[in-house]
C-alpha positions as CSV (number, residue, x, y, z in Angstrom):
1,M,0.1,-0.1,0.0
2,Q,1.4,3.5,-1.0
3,L,1.1,6.2,1.6
4,R,2.0,9.7,1.7
5,Y,4.3,11.4,4.3
6,S,4.9,15.0,4.8
7,F,7.6,16.9,6.7
8,R,8.2,20.5,7.2
9,L,10.7,22.4,5.2
10,Y,12.8,25.2,6.3
11,P,14.9,27.0,3.4
12,N,17.0,29.4,4.0
13,G,16.9,33.0,1.5
14,P,18.7,31.8,-1.3
15,Q,17.1,28.1,-1.2
16,R,13.9,29.8,-1.3
17,A,14.8,31.7,-4.3
18,A,16.4,28.5,-6.0
19,L,13.0,26.9,-5.3
20,G,11.1,30.1,-6.4
21,R,12.6,29.9,-10.1
22,A,12.4,25.9,-9.9
23,F,8.7,26.5,-9.3
24,G,8.5,29.0,-12.5
25,C,10.2,27.0,-14.7
26,A,8.2,24.1,-14.2
27,R,5.0,26.4,-14.8
28,V,6.2,27.7,-17.6
29,V,6.9,24.7,-19.2
30,F,3.6,23.3,-18.2
31,N,1.9,26.2,-20.0
32,D,3.7,25.9,-23.0
33,A,3.3,22.2,-23.8
34,L,-0.8,22.9,-22.7
35,R,-0.8,25.6,-25.5
36,A,1.1,23.7,-28.1
37,R,-1.5,20.8,-27.4
38,K,-4.5,23.4,-27.6
39,S,-3.2,24.6,-30.5
40,A,-2.9,21.3,-31.9
41,H,-6.4,20.9,-31.3
42,E,-7.8,24.1,-32.7
43,R,-6.0,23.0,-36.2
44,D,-7.7,19.4,-36.3
45,L,-4.0,18.1,-35.6
46,P,-3.1,15.1,-33.4
47,Y,-2.3,15.9,-30.2
48,P,1.9,15.8,-29.8
49,K,3.4,13.3,-27.8
50,I,5.1,13.9,-24.6
51,G,8.6,13.4,-26.5
52,D,7.7,16.0,-28.7
53,L,6.8,18.3,-26.3
54,S,10.0,17.4,-24.1
55,K,11.9,18.3,-27.7
56,R,10.2,21.4,-28.1
57,V,9.3,23.2,-24.7
58,I,12.5,22.1,-23.2
59,T,15.4,21.3,-25.3
60,E,15.1,23.3,-28.2
61,A,13.2,26.4,-25.6
62,K,16.5,26.6,-23.9
63,K,18.7,27.3,-27.0
64,T,16.6,30.3,-27.4
65,E,17.1,33.7,-25.4
66,A,13.7,33.7,-24.6
67,R,13.8,30.6,-22.5
68,A,17.5,30.4,-21.8
69,W,16.8,30.6,-18.2
70,L,15.2,27.1,-18.3
71,G,18.8,25.5,-17.8
72,E,19.1,27.2,-14.3
73,V,17.0,24.2,-12.8
74,S,16.9,20.6,-12.9
75,A,16.0,19.3,-16.0
76,V,14.0,16.4,-14.2
77,V,12.0,18.9,-12.4
78,L,10.8,20.2,-16.4
79,Q,10.0,16.4,-17.2
80,Q,7.7,15.8,-14.4
81,S,5.7,19.0,-15.3
82,L,5.4,17.4,-18.5
83,R,4.3,14.1,-17.0
84,D,1.8,15.9,-15.0
85,L,0.2,17.8,-17.9
86,D,0.0,14.1,-19.6
87,T,-1.3,12.7,-16.6
88,A,-4.2,15.6,-16.4
89,Y,-5.0,15.2,-19.9
90,S,-5.4,11.0,-19.5
91,N,-7.8,12.0,-16.7
92,F,-9.8,14.1,-18.4
93,F,-10.2,11.8,-21.6
94,A,-11.0,8.9,-18.9
95,S,-13.6,11.0,-17.0
96,M,-15.1,12.0,-20.3
97,K,-15.6,8.7,-21.5
98,G,-16.9,7.8,-18.1
99,T,-14.2,4.8,-17.5
100,R,-12.6,7.0,-14.3
101,K,-14.9,7.0,-11.3
102,G,-15.9,10.3,-9.4
103,P,-16.8,13.9,-10.6
104,K,-16.3,15.2,-14.1
105,I,-12.9,16.7,-14.5
106,A,-12.2,19.7,-16.1
107,E,-9.5,20.3,-19.2
108,P,-6.4,21.1,-18.0
109,R,-5.8,25.2,-17.6
110,F,-2.8,27.1,-17.7
111,K,-1.0,27.9,-14.4
112,S,-0.3,31.4,-12.8
113,R,2.3,32.4,-10.6
114,K,-0.4,33.5,-8.7
115,D,-1.8,30.5,-7.5
116,N,-2.1,29.3,-3.9
117,R,-0.1,26.1,-4.4
118,H,3.4,25.1,-6.2
119,T,4.6,22.2,-6.5
120,I,7.9,20.6,-8.3
121,R,9.3,16.8,-8.2
122,F,12.5,15.3,-8.1
123,T,12.7,11.7,-8.9
124,A,15.7,9.2,-8.1
125,N,17.5,10.3,-11.6
126,A,17.9,14.0,-9.8
127,R,20.2,12.3,-7.3
128,W,18.2,14.0,-4.6
129,K,19.2,12.1,-1.0
130,I,19.0,12.6,2.7
131,T,22.0,13.6,4.3
132,P,23.0,11.6,7.7
133,G,22.5,14.9,9.4
134,G,18.7,14.9,8.0
135,D,18.7,17.6,5.5
136,L,17.6,16.9,2.4
137,V,19.7,17.6,-0.9
138,L,18.0,18.9,-4.0
139,P,19.8,19.4,-7.2
140,K,20.5,23.1,-8.0
141,I,19.0,24.2,-4.8
142,G,21.5,22.6,-1.7
143,D,20.9,21.3,1.5
144,V,17.4,22.1,2.8
145,R,16.8,21.6,6.6
146,V,13.6,19.2,7.2
147,K,11.7,19.0,10.8
148,W,11.4,15.0,10.6
149,S,8.6,14.0,13.2
150,R,8.9,10.1,12.4
151,A,10.7,7.7,10.3
152,L,10.1,6.8,6.8
153,P,9.0,3.1,6.6
154,S,10.6,2.6,3.5
155,I,13.2,4.2,0.6
156,P,11.2,6.6,-1.5
157,S,12.0,7.0,-5.1
158,T,10.4,10.6,-5.6
159,V,10.0,13.9,-3.8
160,T,7.5,16.3,-4.2
161,V,8.3,20.0,-2.8
162,V,5.3,21.8,-1.9
163,K,4.8,25.9,-1.4
164,D,1.5,26.0,0.0
165,A,-0.8,29.6,0.1
166,A,0.4,30.5,3.9
167,G,4.4,30.6,2.5
168,R,5.1,27.5,4.1
169,Y,7.5,24.5,2.2
170,F,7.0,21.0,2.6
171,A,8.9,17.8,1.1
172,S,6.0,14.8,0.2
173,F,7.4,11.6,0.2
174,V,5.3,8.6,-1.4
175,V,6.5,5.1,0.0
176,E,5.3,1.7,0.1
177,T,4.0,0.3,3.2
178,G,3.4,-3.3,4.4
179,P,0.6,-4.4,7.0
180,E,1.4,-3.6,10.6
181,T,-1.4,-6.0,12.2
182,L,-2.5,-5.1,15.7
183,P,-3.3,-7.6,18.2
184,E,-7.1,-8.8,17.8
185,V,-9.5,-7.4,20.2
186,T,-13.4,-7.7,20.8
187,P,-14.9,-4.7,20.4
188,Q,-16.9,-3.8,17.4
189,V,-18.1,-0.4,16.8
190,G,-20.9,1.6,14.4
191,I,-20.6,5.3,13.9
192,D,-22.9,8.0,13.6
193,L,-21.3,11.2,12.3
194,G,-23.4,14.5,13.1
195,L,-22.8,18.1,14.2
196,G,-24.0,18.5,17.4
197,H,-21.8,15.6,18.1
198,F,-19.1,15.0,15.5
199,A,-19.1,10.8,16.2
200,V,-21.6,8.8,18.5
201,L,-20.7,5.4,19.0
202,S,-22.6,2.2,19.5
203,D,-21.0,1.8,22.9
204,G,-22.7,4.8,23.9
205,R,-19.7,7.6,23.6
206,K,-20.4,10.7,22.4
207,I,-17.0,12.7,20.9
208,D,-17.9,16.5,20.7
209,A,-17.6,18.6,17.6
210,P,-14.6,20.5,17.9
211,R,-15.8,23.0,15.2
212,F,-12.4,24.7,14.7
213,L,-13.8,26.8,11.6
214,R,-16.6,28.4,14.1
215,R,-13.9,29.4,17.1
216,A,-11.5,31.0,14.6
217,E,-14.2,32.7,13.0
218,K,-13.6,35.9,14.7
219,K,-9.8,35.9,13.5
220,L,-10.5,35.0,10.1
221,K,-13.3,37.7,9.8
222,R,-10.4,40.6,10.9
223,E,-8.0,39.3,9.1
224,Q,-10.1,39.1,5.9
225,R,-11.3,42.8,6.4
226,R,-8.0,43.9,6.8
227,L,-7.4,42.0,3.5
228,S,-10.3,44.0,1.8
229,R,-8.5,47.4,2.3
230,K,-5.6,46.9,0.9
231,A,-5.1,48.3,-2.4
232,K,-4.7,45.4,-5.3
233,G,-1.3,44.6,-6.5
234,S,0.3,46.3,-3.2
235,N,3.1,44.5,-0.8
236,N,0.5,45.0,2.2
237,R,-1.9,43.3,0.4
238,D,0.1,40.2,-0.2
239,K,1.2,40.2,3.2
240,A,-2.3,40.5,4.6
241,R,-3.4,37.6,2.0
242,V,-0.6,35.4,3.5
243,K,-2.1,36.3,7.1
244,V,-5.6,35.0,6.1
245,A,-3.9,31.8,4.5
246,R,-2.1,31.0,7.9
247,A,-5.2,31.8,10.1
248,H,-6.8,29.0,7.5
249,A,-4.1,26.9,7.9
250,Q,-4.1,26.4,11.6
251,V,-7.9,25.9,11.2
252,A,-7.0,22.9,8.8
253,D,-4.1,21.5,10.5
254,A,-6.3,21.2,14.3
255,R,-8.8,19.8,12.2
256,R,-6.5,17.0,10.8
257,E,-5.1,16.4,13.7
258,F,-8.1,15.9,15.5
259,H,-9.2,13.4,12.8
260,H,-5.8,11.3,12.9
261,Q,-5.9,11.1,16.9
262,L,-9.6,10.1,16.8
263,S,-9.3,7.8,14.3
264,T,-6.3,5.9,15.4
265,Q,-7.8,5.7,18.6
266,I,-11.0,3.8,17.2
267,I,-8.8,1.5,14.9
268,R,-6.8,0.3,18.2
269,E,-9.7,-0.2,20.2
270,N,-12.1,-2.1,17.8
271,Q,-11.9,-4.9,15.6
272,A,-14.3,-4.0,13.0
273,I,-15.9,-0.5,12.4
274,A,-19.0,0.5,10.8
275,V,-20.1,4.0,9.4
276,E,-23.1,5.3,7.4
277,D,-22.1,6.6,3.7
278,L,-23.0,10.4,4.2
279,A,-24.0,12.2,0.9
280,V,-21.7,15.0,2.1
281,K,-21.4,16.9,-1.2
282,G,-25.7,17.1,-0.8
283,L,-25.5,18.5,2.6
284,A,-22.6,21.3,1.3
285,R,-25.5,22.6,-0.6
286,T,-27.9,23.6,2.4
287,R,-28.2,25.8,5.1
288,L,-25.4,23.5,7.2
289,A,-22.8,23.6,4.6
290,K,-20.1,25.9,6.7
291,S,-20.9,23.4,10.0
292,V,-20.7,20.6,7.2
293,H,-17.2,21.7,5.9
294,D,-16.1,22.3,9.5
295,A,-17.1,18.9,10.2
296,G,-14.5,17.0,7.5
297,W,-16.6,13.7,7.8
298,S,-14.8,12.4,4.2
299,S,-11.2,13.0,5.4
300,F,-11.7,11.2,8.4
301,V,-13.9,8.2,7.1
302,A,-10.9,8.0,5.0
303,M,-8.6,8.0,7.3
304,L,-10.5,5.2,9.3
305,E,-10.5,3.2,5.9
306,Y,-6.9,3.4,5.4
307,K,-5.8,2.6,9.0
308,A,-8.2,0.0,8.7
309,Q,-6.5,-1.6,5.9
310,I,-3.0,-1.3,7.2
311,H,-3.7,-2.6,10.8
312,G,-6.1,-5.6,9.8
313,R,-8.9,-4.0,10.9
314,K,-12.5,-4.3,9.1
315,F,-14.3,-1.5,7.6
316,F,-17.5,-1.2,6.6
317,R,-19.6,1.4,4.6
318,I,-23.6,1.5,4.8
319,G,-25.6,2.9,2.4
320,R,-27.0,6.4,2.7
321,F,-30.5,5.4,2.4
322,E,-30.5,2.8,5.3
323,P,-33.0,4.3,8.1
324,T,-31.0,4.3,11.0
325,S,-32.6,7.4,12.7
326,Q,-36.1,5.7,12.2
327,V,-35.8,1.7,13.3
328,C,-35.8,0.8,17.1
329,S,-32.6,-1.1,17.5
330,A,-34.2,-3.2,20.0
331,C,-36.9,-4.7,18.4
332,G,-36.2,-3.3,14.7
333,V,-39.4,-1.8,14.1
334,Q,-39.5,1.2,12.1
335,D,-41.3,4.2,13.4
336,G,-41.0,6.6,10.8
337,P,-39.1,9.7,10.7
338,K,-38.5,12.4,13.3
339,P,-37.7,15.9,13.2
340,L,-34.1,16.9,14.3
341,H,-35.2,18.5,17.4
342,I,-36.5,14.8,18.9
343,R,-33.4,13.5,20.5
344,V,-35.2,11.1,22.6
345,W,-37.6,9.0,21.3
346,T,-40.3,6.0,22.8
347,C,-40.5,2.8,20.4
348,G,-44.3,2.5,19.8
349,A,-43.9,-1.3,19.4
350,C,-41.8,-2.2,22.5
351,G,-41.8,1.2,24.7
352,T,-38.0,1.3,24.9
353,V,-36.7,4.8,25.5
354,L,-34.0,5.5,22.8
355,D,-31.5,8.3,22.3
356,R,-31.6,9.2,18.8
357,D,-27.9,9.0,18.0
358,I,-26.6,6.1,19.8
359,N,-29.7,4.2,18.0
360,A,-28.6,5.0,15.1
361,A,-24.9,4.2,15.5
362,V,-26.3,0.7,16.9
363,N,-28.2,0.2,13.6
364,V,-25.3,1.1,11.5
365,A,-23.3,-1.4,13.3
366,K,-25.9,-3.8,12.6
367,A,-26.7,-2.9,8.8
368,A,-23.0,-4.0,8.4
369,G,-23.6,-7.3,10.4
370,L,-21.5,-6.5,13.3
371,A,-22.5,-8.0,16.7
372,V,-23.3,-5.1,18.8
373,S,-25.5,-4.9,21.6
374,A,-28.5,-2.6,21.7
375,C,-28.6,-1.6,25.3
376,G,-26.1,1.1,24.5
377,A,-29.2,3.0,22.6
378,Q,-31.7,2.6,25.7
379,V,-31.9,5.8,27.6
380,R,-33.9,5.1,30.9
381,P,-34.1,8.8,32.5
382,G,-34.4,8.1,36.5
383,L,-34.5,10.6,39.3
384,V,-31.6,12.9,39.5
385,P,-30.8,15.7,41.8
386,A,-31.2,19.1,40.3
387,Q,-28.0,21.3,40.4
388,R,-28.3,24.6,42.4
389,V,-27.9,26.8,39.4
390,E,-30.7,24.6,37.5
391,A,-33.1,24.7,40.7
392,G,-35.6,27.9,41.6
393,T,-34.7,31.4,40.7
394,H,-32.0,33.8,41.7
395,R,-32.6,35.9,44.9
396,D,-33.4,38.6,42.6
397,G,-36.3,36.7,40.9
398,Q,-34.6,36.2,37.7
399,P,-35.0,32.7,36.5
400,T,-32.0,30.5,35.6
401,V,-31.4,30.0,32.2
402,V,-29.9,26.2,31.7
403,G,-29.1,25.9,28.0
404,I,-30.4,25.1,24.8
405,P,-30.0,21.6,23.5
406,A,-27.9,21.2,20.2
407,L,-29.4,20.3,17.1
């Protein structure tokens, strides 16, 4: 199985300038090759092959005065840019023919130096290496300092250098990994994903939604307001844009870290995991769009799936049309749809009092064929002493507001 490992790079001033030249040269070669193919299509000529493009936009272009600076960067970077264009066209044609799964892919577009993300790739032919001291040696760039957070499981054949919108540099390695089977455990779990709680497990546990974007909205609003006041094309506007990008990157990093920690914990504690195949794209077109994107269900489920494959766990997806919130997990009778504000309901057939979310998680597990107990879905509210802040009123006669239930 192939996995991607990313590590933060800290290039110095000359190295950042060299990386900037490499990004620019790769972009120019990509655009020249794309222009050549578009021109051939407009004249009803066959698309030039990648070998012809390499000769035209790299080898011959270096001999001209207008493109002589292409020789300042590694030739491997330029060749890989052509391969990226070839892959983009292959995916586009496969999408048009219907042989590629997923949504339709648009035709390759021209790259701009104002794009938020820039990448270059070095293969083994470029003779890049990792020094004993932990630096990454890149041709015509130098020894770049790397922040290693973990060891690579195997020797990678390529490295991709990425610059994101926040101005950060990363080294991305794709490596082959073998199975790392964990010891077998007994528990099996179904997971119901939501917005009030990020995840509710069939064993009764509820994980609160961190809502990273909602918590950072005040800072994001302030930085975006400052950005809107800067003159277009000015250095101050570029600085403000970087601040906005960094604020968004902090939110994305925190969400990704939360997903990794929670998915790893669930994989370690359970032998089999079942989740519902949610229509995230459909939900993202509703009034709950911001909360749906903030939760990041798709990336979390993807982490569960590949970690289960690596560690020898079983992973199941059930259909999105399963009536998990309508069926009583105790007797199996379907009681019909219920509004979102109903969080606890009583089964009309057996009289069991059910928590909506836990009941749905149990039904997710049962729909996947997992052996879970329905007792976790039952809610038997007993007599609980009221807290002092909940009982009666204040001394000034004003009633106490306890809280508003979450959706």
